[in-house]
N, CA, C and O atoms as CSV, one atom per row, in Angstrom:
chain,resi,resn,atom,element,x,y,z
A,1,MET,N,N,-65.291,2.618,25.107
A,1,MET,CA,C,-67.182,3.443,25.894
A,1,MET,C,C,-66.582,3.827,26.867
A,1,MET,O,O,-66.063,3.310,27.856
A,2,HIS,N,N,-66.749,5.052,26.367
A,2,HIS,CA,C,-66.634,5.594,28.199
A,2,HIS,C,C,-67.897,5.612,29.496
A,2,HIS,O,O,-69.044,5.169,29.549
A,3,ALA,N,N,-67.308,6.114,30.140
A,3,ALA,CA,C,-67.086,5.772,31.505
A,3,ALA,C,C,-69.358,5.996,31.797
A,3,ALA,O,O,-70.226,5.124,31.800
A,4,SER,N,N,-69.399,6.562,31.867
A,4,SER,CA,C,-70.864,7.117,31.960
A,4,SER,C,C,-72.255,6.792,30.999
A,4,SER,O,O,-73.480,6.913,30.982
A,5,LEU,N,N,-71.111,6.295,30.234
A,5,LEU,CA,C,-71.939,5.259,28.661
A,5,LEU,C,C,-72.186,3.733,29.673
A,5,LEU,O,O,-73.251,3.213,30.005
A,6,VAL,N,N,-70.810,3.317,29.967
A,6,VAL,CA,C,-71.831,1.606,30.614
A,6,VAL,C,C,-72.356,2.177,32.204
A,6,VAL,O,O,-72.847,1.194,32.759
A,7,ARG,N,N,-72.420,3.217,32.997
A,7,ARG,CA,C,-72.475,3.581,34.061
A,7,ARG,C,C,-74.424,3.388,33.801
A,7,ARG,O,O,-75.151,2.758,34.569
A,8,ARG,N,N,-74.846,4.055,32.647
A,8,ARG,CA,C,-76.379,3.968,32.479
A,8,ARG,C,C,-77.197,2.881,31.838
A,8,ARG,O,O,-78.412,2.700,31.757
A,9,GLN,N,N,-75.912,2.064,31.312
A,9,GLN,CA,C,-76.487,0.451,30.853
A,9,GLN,C,C,-76.635,0.649,32.228
A,9,GLN,O,O,-77.432,1.426,32.754
A,10,LEU,N,N,-75.675,-0.233,32.899
A,10,LEU,CA,C,-75.564,-0.875,33.763
A,10,LEU,C,C,-76.429,-0.054,35.458
A,10,LEU,O,O,-76.371,-0.327,36.657
A,11,GLY,N,N,-77.048,0.853,34.741
A,11,GLY,CA,C,-77.690,1.625,35.934
A,11,GLY,C,C,-79.337,0.156,36.946
A,11,GLY,O,O,-79.454,-0.234,38.108
A,12,GLY,N,N,-80.136,-0.109,35.721
A,12,GLY,CA,C,-80.513,-0.882,35.897
A,12,GLY,C,C,-80.792,-2.166,36.081
A,12,GLY,O,O,-81.902,-2.696,36.116
A,13,ILE,N,N,-79.119,-2.929,36.268
A,13,ILE,CA,C,-78.550,-3.723,36.746
A,13,ILE,C,C,-78.063,-4.225,38.244
A,13,ILE,O,O,-78.361,-5.310,38.744
A,14,VAL,N,N,-77.306,-3.270,38.806
A,14,VAL,CA,C,-76.862,-2.491,39.057
A,14,VAL,C,C,-77.350,-2.102,40.824
A,14,VAL,O,O,-77.265,-0.874,40.871
A,15,PRO,N,N,-77.823,-2.635,42.287
A,15,PRO,CA,C,-78.961,-1.806,42.862
A,15,PRO,C,C,-78.276,-0.371,43.405
A,15,PRO,O,O,-77.064,-0.197,43.525
A,16,PRO,N,N,-79.318,0.621,43.708
A,16,PRO,CA,C,-78.668,1.585,44.454
A,16,PRO,C,C,-77.299,1.899,45.311
A,16,PRO,O,O,-76.578,0.904,45.235
A,17,LYS,N,N,-76.809,2.731,45.944
A,17,LYS,CA,C,-75.873,2.348,46.236
A,17,LYS,C,C,-75.797,2.508,48.531
A,17,LYS,O,O,-75.239,3.032,49.495
A,18,ILE,N,N,-76.868,1.561,48.064
A,18,ILE,CA,C,-77.174,1.451,49.913
A,18,ILE,C,C,-76.234,0.666,50.607
A,18,ILE,O,O,-76.646,0.617,51.765
A,19,ALA,N,N,-74.842,-0.185,50.477
A,19,ALA,CA,C,-74.301,-0.949,51.055
A,19,ALA,C,C,-73.036,-0.177,50.373
A,19,ALA,O,O,-72.287,-0.581,49.484
A,20,THR,N,N,-73.036,1.025,51.053
A,20,THR,CA,C,-71.541,1.469,51.693
A,20,THR,C,C,-70.258,0.866,52.000
A,20,THR,O,O,-70.182,-0.083,52.781
A,21,PRO,N,N,-69.359,1.312,51.488
A,21,PRO,CA,C,-68.234,1.102,52.737
A,21,PRO,C,C,-68.504,0.863,53.763
A,21,PRO,O,O,-68.841,-0.124,54.417
A,22,SER,N,N,-68.337,1.858,53.895
A,22,SER,CA,C,-68.588,2.182,55.727
A,22,SER,C,C,-69.869,1.373,55.769
A,22,SER,O,O,-69.602,1.977,56.808
A,23,LEU,N,N,-70.925,0.681,55.744
A,23,LEU,CA,C,-71.643,-0.401,56.449
A,23,LEU,C,C,-71.851,-1.659,56.763
A,23,LEU,O,O,-72.575,-2.347,57.482
A,24,LEU,N,N,-69.995,-1.856,55.118
A,24,LEU,CA,C,-70.205,-3.825,55.414
A,24,LEU,C,C,-68.751,-4.117,56.257
A,24,LEU,O,O,-68.437,-5.264,56.574
A,25,THR,N,N,-67.731,-2.689,56.646
A,25,THR,CA,C,-66.923,-3.254,57.155
A,25,THR,C,C,-67.080,-2.438,58.548
A,25,THR,O,O,-66.303,-2.754,59.449
A,26,SER,N,N,-67.958,-1.485,58.774
A,26,SER,CA,C,-68.142,-1.532,59.919
A,26,SER,C,C,-68.155,-3.193,60.833
A,26,SER,O,O,-67.198,-3.553,61.518
A,27,GLY,N,N,-69.147,-3.844,60.691
A,27,GLY,CA,C,-69.061,-5.382,61.209
A,27,GLY,C,C,-70.354,-5.533,62.282
A,27,GLY,O,O,-70.398,-6.490,63.054
A,28,SER,N,N,-71.325,-4.574,62.258
A,28,SER,CA,C,-72.298,-4.634,62.587
A,28,SER,C,C,-73.754,-5.267,62.215
A,28,SER,O,O,-74.611,-4.417,61.973
A,29,GLY,N,N,-74.099,-6.408,62.145
A,29,GLY,CA,C,-75.668,-6.546,60.653
A,29,GLY,C,C,-76.805,-5.470,60.850
A,29,GLY,O,O,-77.732,-5.241,60.073
A,30,SER,N,N,-76.464,-4.700,62.371
A,30,SER,CA,C,-78.080,-3.871,62.854
A,30,SER,C,C,-78.123,-3.142,60.856
A,30,SER,O,O,-79.023,-3.011,60.026
A,31,SER,N,N,-76.013,-2.739,60.872
A,31,SER,CA,C,-76.039,-1.890,59.953
A,31,SER,C,C,-76.616,-1.865,58.109
A,31,SER,O,O,-76.695,-0.994,57.242
A,32,LEU,N,N,-76.867,-3.082,58.176
A,32,LEU,CA,C,-77.258,-4.224,56.702
A,32,LEU,C,C,-78.819,-3.519,56.413
A,32,LEU,O,O,-79.084,-3.316,55.228
A,33,THR,N,N,-79.441,-3.292,57.028
A,33,THR,CA,C,-80.873,-2.988,57.430
A,33,THR,C,C,-81.897,-2.789,56.327
A,33,THR,O,O,-82.933,-3.344,55.960
A,34,PRO,N,N,-80.743,-1.184,55.759
A,34,PRO,CA,C,-81.007,-0.718,53.813
A,34,PRO,C,C,-80.923,-1.032,53.100
A,34,PRO,O,O,-81.419,-0.672,52.033
A,35,LEU,N,N,-79.784,-2.442,53.492
A,35,LEU,CA,C,-80.006,-3.410,51.816
A,35,LEU,C,C,-80.858,-4.298,52.222
A,35,LEU,O,O,-81.933,-4.104,51.654
A,36,VAL,N,N,-80.907,-5.522,53.207
A,36,VAL,CA,C,-82.023,-6.258,53.456
A,36,VAL,C,C,-83.466,-5.816,53.022
A,36,VAL,O,O,-84.332,-6.458,52.429
A,37,ASN,N,N,-83.467,-4.278,53.587
A,37,ASN,CA,C,-84.759,-3.442,53.035
A,37,ASN,C,C,-85.006,-4.123,51.875
A,37,ASN,O,O,-85.703,-5.062,51.492
A,38,PHE,N,N,-84.071,-3.212,51.366
A,38,PHE,CA,C,-84.593,-3.248,49.491
A,38,PHE,C,C,-84.678,-4.841,48.466
A,38,PHE,O,O,-85.499,-5.093,47.584
A,39,TYR,N,N,-83.706,-5.587,48.885
A,39,TYR,CA,C,-83.660,-7.162,48.845
A,39,TYR,C,C,-85.087,-7.673,49.172
A,39,TYR,O,O,-85.300,-8.522,48.306
A,40,SER,N,N,-86.074,-7.599,49.905
A,40,SER,CA,C,-87.050,-8.088,50.573
A,40,SER,C,C,-88.482,-7.408,49.691
A,40,SER,O,O,-89.631,-7.817,49.521
A,41,LYS,N,N,-87.729,-6.178,49.259
A,41,LYS,CA,C,-88.821,-5.775,48.248
A,41,LYS,C,C,-88.743,-6.544,46.709
A,41,LYS,O,O,-89.633,-6.749,45.883
A,42,LEU,N,N,-87.644,-6.794,46.700
A,42,LEU,CA,C,-88.081,-7.336,45.120
A,42,LEU,C,C,-89.006,-8.440,44.638
A,42,LEU,O,O,-89.172,-9.257,45.543
A,43,PRO,N,N,-89.526,-8.685,43.765
A,43,PRO,CA,C,-90.110,-9.473,43.475
A,43,PRO,C,C,-89.841,-11.076,43.397
A,43,PRO,O,O,-89.999,-11.311,42.199
A,44,LYS,N,N,-89.576,-12.082,43.926
A,44,LYS,CA,C,-89.686,-13.502,43.971
A,44,LYS,C,C,-90.690,-14.356,43.302
A,44,LYS,O,O,-91.872,-14.190,43.002
A,45,GLY,N,N,-89.680,-15.510,43.137
A,45,GLY,CA,C,-90.068,-16.572,42.551
A,45,GLY,C,C,-89.616,-16.334,40.787
A,45,GLY,O,O,-88.509,-15.858,40.536
A,46,PRO,N,N,-90.735,-16.774,39.466
A,46,PRO,CA,C,-90.155,-17.218,38.594
A,46,PRO,C,C,-90.616,-15.138,37.927
A,46,PRO,O,O,-91.520,-14.404,38.327
A,47,ALA,N,N,-89.607,-14.884,36.935
A,47,ALA,CA,C,-89.766,-13.851,35.793
A,47,ALA,C,C,-91.402,-14.384,35.086
A,47,ALA,O,O,-91.706,-15.525,34.736
A,48,SER,N,N,-92.347,-12.996,35.032
A,48,SER,CA,C,-93.038,-13.702,34.530
A,48,SER,C,C,-92.626,-12.364,33.327
A,48,SER,O,O,-92.056,-11.273,33.343
A,49,THR,N,N,-93.664,-13.706,31.859
A,49,THR,CA,C,-93.265,-13.223,30.802
A,49,THR,C,C,-93.465,-11.734,30.051
A,49,THR,O,O,-94.051,-10.830,30.648
A,50,VAL,N,N,-93.045,-11.588,28.985
A,50,VAL,CA,C,-93.055,-10.506,28.648
A,50,VAL,C,C,-94.385,-10.803,27.908
A,50,VAL,O,O,-94.903,-11.919,27.941
A,51,SER,N,N,-94.889,-9.798,27.268
A,51,SER,CA,C,-96.160,-10.190,25.828
A,51,SER,C,C,-95.333,-8.761,24.410
A,51,SER,O,O,-95.407,-7.563,24.135
A,52,GLY,N,N,-94.853,-9.630,24.101
A,52,GLY,CA,C,-94.117,-8.465,23.137
A,52,GLY,C,C,-95.160,-8.212,22.015
A,52,GLY,O,O,-96.159,-8.778,21.570
A,53,GLY,N,N,-94.265,-6.810,21.713
A,53,GLY,CA,C,-96.152,-6.521,20.401
A,53,GLY,C,C,-94.981,-6.794,19.016
A,53,GLY,O,O,-93.817,-7.156,19.188
A,54,GLY,N,N,-95.495,-6.575,17.924
A,54,GLY,CA,C,-94.872,-6.861,16.337
A,54,GLY,C,C,-95.631,-7.735,15.775
A,54,GLY,O,O,-96.795,-8.086,15.970
A,55,ILE,N,N,-94.533,-8.152,14.792
A,55,ILE,CA,C,-95.575,-8.843,13.834
A,55,ILE,C,C,-95.035,-10.537,14.447
A,55,ILE,O,O,-95.698,-11.574,14.457
A,56,LYS,N,N,-93.925,-10.357,14.810
A,56,LYS,CA,C,-93.127,-12.033,14.746
A,56,LYS,C,C,-93.568,-11.988,15.937
A,56,LYS,O,O,-92.388,-12.294,16.107
A,57,ALA,N,N,-94.267,-11.894,17.396
A,57,ALA,CA,C,-94.717,-11.837,18.248
A,57,ALA,C,C,-96.513,-12.348,18.020
A,57,ALA,O,O,-96.953,-13.317,18.639
A,58,ARG,N,N,-97.216,-11.691,17.247
A,58,ARG,CA,C,-98.538,-11.678,17.202
A,58,ARG,C,C,-98.586,-12.820,16.543
A,58,ARG,O,O,-99.561,-13.478,16.907
A,59,TYR,N,N,-97.497,-13.714,15.141
A,59,TYR,CA,C,-98.319,-14.643,14.478
A,59,TYR,C,C,-97.325,-15.536,14.427
A,59,TYR,O,O,-97.685,-16.379,13.605
A,60,PHE,N,N,-96.024,-15.883,14.951
A,60,PHE,CA,C,-95.072,-16.905,14.845
A,60,PHE,C,C,-95.192,-17.051,16.269
A,60,PHE,O,O,-94.855,-18.223,16.431
A,61,ASN,N,N,-95.397,-16.698,17.116
A,61,ASN,CA,C,-95.554,-17.001,18.812
A,61,ASN,C,C,-96.170,-17.784,19.221
A,61,ASN,O,O,-97.339,-17.580,18.896
A,62,GLY,N,N,-96.047,-18.724,19.852
A,62,GLY,CA,C,-97.617,-19.210,20.603
A,62,GLY,C,C,-98.445,-19.745,20.072
A,62,GLY,O,O,-98.734,-19.464,18.909
A,63,LYS,N,N,-99.141,-20.777,20.845
A,63,LYS,CA,C,-100.654,-21.058,20.251
A,63,LYS,C,C,-100.947,-21.100,18.764
A,63,LYS,O,O,-101.080,-21.981,17.915
A,64,ASN,N,N,-101.000,-19.537,18.813
A,64,ASN,CA,C,-101.407,-19.411,17.236
A,64,ASN,C,C,-100.713,-19.112,15.836
A,64,ASN,O,O,-101.078,-18.387,14.911
A,65,ALA,N,N,-99.141,-20.235,16.056
A,65,ALA,CA,C,-98.135,-19.795,15.311
A,65,ALA,C,C,-98.490,-20.518,13.675
A,65,ALA,O,O,-98.807,-21.667,13.368
A,66,SER,N,N,-98.317,-19.531,13.013
A,66,SER,CA,C,-98.909,-20.113,11.444
A,66,SER,C,C,-98.473,-18.773,10.314
A,66,SER,O,O,-98.829,-17.594,10.294
A,67,ALA,N,N,-97.686,-19.450,9.557
A,67,ALA,CA,C,-97.167,-19.098,8.033
A,67,ALA,C,C,-97.997,-18.000,6.800
A,67,ALA,O,O,-97.587,-17.533,5.737
A,68,ALA,N,N,-99.387,-17.867,7.560
A,68,ALA,CA,C,-100.124,-17.826,6.333
A,68,ALA,C,C,-99.505,-16.299,6.550
A,68,ALA,O,O,-98.650,-16.113,5.685
A,69,PRO,N,N,-99.627,-15.358,7.260
A,69,PRO,CA,C,-99.172,-13.785,6.480
A,69,PRO,C,C,-98.137,-13.523,5.728
A,69,PRO,O,O,-97.958,-12.521,5.034
A,70,VAL,N,N,-97.113,-14.888,5.939
A,70,VAL,CA,C,-96.077,-14.168,5.270
A,70,VAL,C,C,-96.990,-15.021,3.711
A,70,VAL,O,O,-97.464,-14.382,2.772
A,71,VAL,N,N,-97.011,-16.423,3.838
A,71,VAL,CA,C,-98.119,-15.881,2.047
A,71,VAL,C,C,-98.391,-15.531,1.779
A,71,VAL,O,O,-98.147,-15.196,0.620
A,72,TRP,N,N,-99.565,-14.981,2.694
A,72,TRP,CA,C,-100.094,-13.941,1.935
A,72,TRP,C,C,-99.560,-12.304,1.791
A,72,TRP,O,O,-100.272,-11.317,1.606
A,73,THR,N,N,-98.540,-12.342,1.892
A,73,THR,CA,C,-97.272,-10.841,1.631
A,73,THR,C,C,-97.277,-11.928,0.152
A,73,THR,O,O,-98.312,-11.794,-0.501
A,74,ILE,N,N,-96.326,-12.897,-0.395
A,74,ILE,CA,C,-96.463,-13.406,-1.332
A,74,ILE,C,C,-97.116,-13.373,-2.306
A,74,ILE,O,O,-96.725,-12.787,-3.315
A,75,LEU,N,N,-98.588,-14.171,-2.211
A,75,LEU,CA,C,-98.765,-14.143,-3.734
A,75,LEU,C,C,-99.248,-12.427,-3.661
A,75,LEU,O,O,-99.393,-12.011,-4.811
A,76,GLY,N,N,-99.547,-11.275,-2.536
A,76,GLY,CA,C,-100.219,-10.493,-2.619
A,76,GLY,C,C,-99.058,-9.240,-3.979
A,76,GLY,O,O,-99.373,-8.313,-4.725
A,77,ILE,N,N,-97.344,-10.149,-3.558
A,77,ILE,CA,C,-96.504,-9.154,-4.032
A,77,ILE,C,C,-96.919,-9.507,-5.751
A,77,ILE,O,O,-96.878,-8.824,-6.774
A,78,PHE,N,N,-97.299,-10.832,-5.474
A,78,PHE,CA,C,-96.908,-11.675,-6.626
A,78,PHE,C,C,-97.957,-11.395,-8.068
A,78,PHE,O,O,-97.770,-11.249,-9.276
A,79,THR,N,N,-99.152,-11.424,-7.120
A,79,THR,CA,C,-100.333,-10.890,-8.251
A,79,THR,C,C,-100.214,-9.113,-8.282
A,79,THR,O,O,-99.958,-8.934,-9.472
A,80,PHE,N,N,-100.240,-8.317,-7.913
A,80,PHE,CA,C,-99.537,-6.855,-7.756
A,80,PHE,C,C,-98.509,-6.723,-9.200
A,80,PHE,O,O,-98.562,-5.821,-10.036
A,81,GLY,N,N,-97.788,-7.648,-9.194
A,81,GLY,CA,C,-96.777,-7.438,-10.089
A,81,GLY,C,C,-96.791,-8.182,-11.181
A,81,GLY,O,O,-96.080,-8.029,-12.175
A,82,TYR,N,N,-97.783,-9.169,-10.957
A,82,TYR,CA,C,-98.136,-9.487,-12.428
A,82,TYR,C,C,-99.959,-8.445,-13.106
A,82,TYR,O,O,-100.401,-8.604,-14.243
A,83,ALA,N,N,-100.324,-7.933,-12.521
A,83,ALA,CA,C,-101.009,-6.751,-12.341
A,83,ALA,C,C,-99.934,-5.721,-13.651
A,83,ALA,O,O,-99.828,-5.460,-14.849
A,84,ILE,N,N,-99.499,-5.532,-12.641
A,84,ILE,CA,C,-98.645,-4.560,-13.359
A,84,ILE,C,C,-97.782,-4.567,-14.649
A,84,ILE,O,O,-97.604,-3.593,-15.380
A,85,ASP,N,N,-97.148,-6.119,-14.856
A,85,ASP,CA,C,-96.928,-7.072,-16.333
A,85,ASP,C,C,-97.934,-6.621,-17.404
A,85,ASP,O,O,-97.903,-5.663,-18.177
A,86,TYR,N,N,-98.838,-7.602,-17.219
A,86,TYR,CA,C,-99.405,-7.222,-17.864
A,86,TYR,C,C,-100.347,-5.894,-19.241
A,86,TYR,O,O,-100.879,-5.886,-20.351
A,87,GLN,N,N,-99.887,-4.738,-17.759
A,87,GLN,CA,C,-100.582,-3.506,-18.444
A,87,GLN,C,C,-100.074,-3.037,-19.066
A,87,GLN,O,O,-100.663,-2.278,-19.836
A,88,MET,N,N,-97.766,-3.273,-19.180
A,88,MET,CA,C,-97.329,-3.051,-19.467
A,88,MET,C,C,-97.603,-3.590,-20.833
A,88,MET,O,O,-97.842,-3.001,-21.887
A,89,HIS,N,N,-97.491,-5.074,-20.496
A,89,HIS,CA,C,-98.082,-5.579,-22.108
A,89,HIS,C,C,-99.131,-5.558,-22.838
A,89,HIS,O,O,-99.363,-6.297,-23.795
A,90,LEU,N,N,-99.973,-4.490,-22.302
A,90,LEU,CA,C,-101.245,-4.297,-23.199
A,90,LEU,C,C,-100.927,-3.176,-23.792
A,90,LEU,O,O,-101.510,-2.848,-24.826
A,91,LYS,N,N,-99.666,-2.180,-23.074
A,91,LYS,CA,C,-99.303,-1.181,-23.403
A,91,LYS,C,C,-98.836,-0.979,-23.870
A,91,LYS,O,O,-98.476,0.177,-24.092
A,92,HIS,N,N,-98.314,-2.406,-24.622
A,92,HIS,CA,C,-97.133,-2.396,-25.517
A,92,HIS,C,C,-97.558,-2.717,-27.071
A,92,HIS,O,O,-97.377,-2.105,-28.123
A,93,HIS,N,N,-98.157,-3.862,-26.761
A,93,HIS,CA,C,-99.357,-3.659,-27.854
A,93,HIS,C,C,-100.436,-2.893,-29.153
A,93,HIS,O,O,-100.971,-2.964,-30.260
A,94,LYS,N,N,-100.156,-2.083,-27.779
A,94,LYS,CA,C,-101.377,-1.484,-28.213
A,94,LYS,C,C,-101.841,-1.044,-30.019
A,94,LYS,O,O,-102.867,-0.947,-30.691
A,95,ASN,N,N,-100.365,-0.883,-30.195
A,95,ASN,CA,C,-100.024,0.004,-31.862
A,95,ASN,C,C,-99.398,-1.077,-32.467
A,95,ASN,O,O,-99.255,-1.085,-33.690
A,96,HIS,N,N,-99.029,-1.934,-31.814
A,96,HIS,CA,C,-98.101,-3.086,-32.985
A,96,HIS,C,C,-98.154,-4.293,-32.531
A,96,HIS,O,O,-97.166,-4.941,-32.185
A,97,PRO,N,N,-99.574,-4.765,-32.495
A,97,PRO,CA,C,-100.129,-5.864,-32.537
A,97,PRO,C,C,-98.509,-7.314,-32.933
A,97,PRO,O,O,-97.378,-7.150,-33.391
A,98,HIS,N,N,-99.320,-8.666,-32.414
A,98,HIS,CA,C,-97.557,-9.813,-32.800
A,98,HIS,C,C,-97.568,-9.804,-34.251
A,98,HIS,O,O,-96.680,-10.381,-34.878
């Protein structure tokens, strides 16, 4: 992987460059105030639940979980296929009875 790609992917995880090496090695505690201010503004407590979209989140996760959409989809495909097969059968026997 290229270094720029890794930096871009880790950009949301690694905090901004508040704690420069000169600040950390100087030994004075007052120079760390930008770093303390940055971390004090971060949200505290457990992370909020992400309400995802999509079919899986809507039908299979949560208290209303159900397999009904899958069953109805399978039945719909079966019915559609049966109707096409029946029509082809009728066309085949239109001029050639059993």
